[in-house]
N, C-alpha and C positions, 0 to 999 in steps of 0.2 A: 174592222179592226182598227183602222185609223181613227174613227170616232171614239172608240174605247180608250185608245192611248191618249188622245187629246183630252178626254174627260178626266183621266187619271192625272195627267200633267196639270190641268187646271185645278183639280182638287188639292194636289200636293202643293202647288204654288200658293193657294189660298191658306192652307194650313200653316205653311212657313211664314206667310205674311202675318197671320194671327199670332204665331208664337214669338216672332222676332221682338215686338215691343216688350213682352214679359221678360224675355231673356236680357234685354238691354236695360231694364229698370233696376239696376243694382243700387242698393241704398248708399247714401253718401257716408263718408267716414266721420263719425261723431267726434273723434279726437281733434281733427282739424277744425271742425265747426265750433266746438266749445272753446278751444284755444283762441280762436279769432274773435269770438263774441263775449266770452266771460272774462273781461279784463278789469283792471283796477278801477274801482268806483262804479262798476256795473254789477248787475245781479240777475237773479232768476227767482221766481216764486214757485211754490209747490203745494199740493194738497195730497193727502194719502189716507188710506185706511188699512189696518192690519186685521186679518181674518184668522181665526183659530178653526182648524178642521180636525175633528176626532170621530172616527168610525162613521164617516159619511155625513156627519152633522157639522154645518158651518155657521159660525157666529162672528160678527164684526166685534173686535175687541177694543181697538183704539182708533181714533181719528186725529190727524195732525195737519197743520198748515203752517207755512212759514216762508221766509225770505233768506236767501244766501247772498252774501256780498263778496265779490272778488277783491283780492289784494294784488300786490306785485307778484306774488307766488302762491297760488292756491286760494283757498277760502279764508278771508280775513275776518269775517263776522257772520253771525246768523241770528235770526229772531224767529223762534218757533213756539207755537202753542199746541199742546196735546191734551186730549181728554179721553178717559175710558168711556166705552159705550155701556154704561150701567144705569139702571133706573132706581128710583127711590124704593121700589118694591124689592129689588135685588139687595139693596142696602139693609132693609129691614130683616131680610132672611139671614144675611151675613151676620148682623148684630145678634140675632137670636142664637145662631150657632156659636159665635164667639163667647157670648155670655159675659162680656167684660165691657163696661161703658167706655173705658179709655181706648180699647182696641176698636170699639164701634165708632168712636169719634175719629180715630185715625182713618178708618175705612171711608167714612163720609168725606174726610178731607181729601183722600186719594181720588175720590170720584169727581172732585172738582178739577177744572183745567189747570195745567201747569204751564207757566210762561217762562221761557228760558231765552236770555240774550247772552250771546257769547262773542266777546271781542278779543281777538288774539287767542290766547289759550285760557282766558279767564271767563268762567261762566257765572251768570247771575240768574238765580231761580226764585220764582214766587208762585203763590197759589198752591194747590194740591197739598201735599204733606207739610209744606213750609208754613202754611197758615197756622199750624199747631206746634211746630218745632221752633220757630223763631221767637226771640224776646219780644215782649209787648211793645208795640209801636214800630216794629221793623217789618218791612215788606219783602226785601230781597236778601237772599243768602249768596254771598260772594265766595266762589270756589276757584282758586288758582288751579290750572290744569283740570278744570271741571268738565263734565260731559257736555258735548255739543248740544244735545237735545234734552238735557236735564235727566232726571231719574226715569222719566217715561221714554227717553230716547232708546233704551235697550230694546224696546218693542217696535221701533220705527224702522225705516228702510236702511238695511245695513250697507247697501251699495249706493254710493253718492255719485250721480251722473255728472256733477259739476267738477269732479276731479279727473283731469286728463290722464294721470297715472293709473287711476282705477279703470278708466275706459280702455287704456292700452292693455291692461291685464285681462279684461273681459274679452277683448277681441282676439286674443291668442287662442286659436282653436274654435272660435265661435263660428256658427253657420249663419249666412245671410238669410233673411226671410223676405217676404214681399214688401215689408215696410220697415225693416230694421235688422236686428241680429238676435240670436238666441244661443244659449249655451249653459255651461256649468263652471263654477269656479270654487276652488277649495278655500276654506277659511284662512289657511296658512298663506296662500298666494295673495288673497285679498288684503289680509292684514299687513303684509309687507308693502303693498302699494297705497293703502288708504289711511291717512292720518285721521279721517273722519271715523272710520271703523274702530281704530285704536282708542279714540276718545269715547265712543259710544259703548264699547264692549269691554273696556279695560277692567280686569279683575273679575270678570264674569264668564269669560270664554277662554279656552286654551288657545293662544295665538298660533300654536303649531298643529292645531286640529286639521285633519284631512277631510273632515265632513264637507260635503259639497252643497253649494247653494245654487239652485237652478234659477235662471233668469231669462227674461225676454224684454228687449229694448226696442221701442218704436221711435223712429226719427222722422223729422219733416224733410222737405225737399232740400233744405240747406244742410241737413245732417244733424240738426240740433235735437236732443232728446225731448220727446213729448210725453212718453209714458214708459215706466219701468216696473215690471212685476218680478218679484223674487220670492222663492219658496224654499224653506228649509225645515228639517225636523225639529220639533219642539224640544227634544232632549238636548239640543245644542245649548239652550239657555237654562234649562231647569234640571239637567242631569238625566241619567239613564232611565229614571222612572217616568220621564215625560213621554206621553203618547201623542200621536198626530203630528200636524204640521202648522207652521205659521206662514202666511202669505201676505206680502206687503205690496200694495198697488199704489204707485205714485204717479201723479201727472204734473208736468212742468209747463210753465207759461212765462211770458215776459222776459225771455232771454235778452240780455243787453240793456235792460232798463236801468236808469240811474237809481242807485241805492245808497243810503247813508244810515248805518246802524250805529247807535251810540249806547254806551254803557250807562245804566242808571246811576245817579249821583246822590240821591236822597233815600233815607230809610233802608240803608244797606248794612247788613251785619255779617261779620266774618266768623261768628260763633253762634251756635244754637242756644236756646234758653238754658240748657243743662251744661253749657260750656264746651260741648263737643264740636269738633271741626270736620270730622270724617263724615262723608255723605252716606246715609243709610241706603242699603240695597232694597229696592222695591220687589218684594216677593209676593206673587199672586198665583194661586192654584189655577193655571190656565186651563188644564183639562176639564175642570168643573164648569167652566164657562160655556162649554159646548154640550153639556148634558141636557 
């Protein structure tokens, strides 16, 4: 009997010794880490892809990469390039369906990368649809209070991990994971906390929406975000008829690196060729991309 009890005691001790490290490995607080690292004149780089999922079929819709620069309070500037994941064959099919050379030209323009530089609250956008909308000889469209990620930004990551206010909102009710945190946040709660979301989705999404965005944040040993995946219903962006979901997978690197983003100074227009100043909304039938 003594041998049996000794064996049980040893096994129990071994199990506890194995479990203890896992229990102790709580993830660091990203709010503290970002606040300490993302300071004026410093920045972070990111790359991401947005995936459309409809009826079990998944397709990469857009890819983005960019740099964020911190100011005395929050994000001071950003430099982002985004591109739709579309082939020339796809464009030919779209043009055949549209049956309009002008619309076909616009679709081919939209398939090109969009480059957006935002300094303060002013956005400068080039490429993409701007290649056909701007006056001849002009490269950049200047938009006061313009979208942080350009017109393509509406399909980018809605949760900005460089905003400490946003991180605080996420962590309310979040559950720790082995390497970070996970949870859900309503559009309404995120909107109140995130100037980035307000800039990206203004005029396209109801800021009082109770629709939930599911998210999963991975942090390193210091607590700095290394990956963020968010998922939300497609209907949030395109209305009740939208089926399926959008998932945005973002990776971060270079936290605390020196960054200096400048606004373009040449070939800048504040009106389009037709005299309009209002930024057109980019409307794409997302559901068809996963067919």
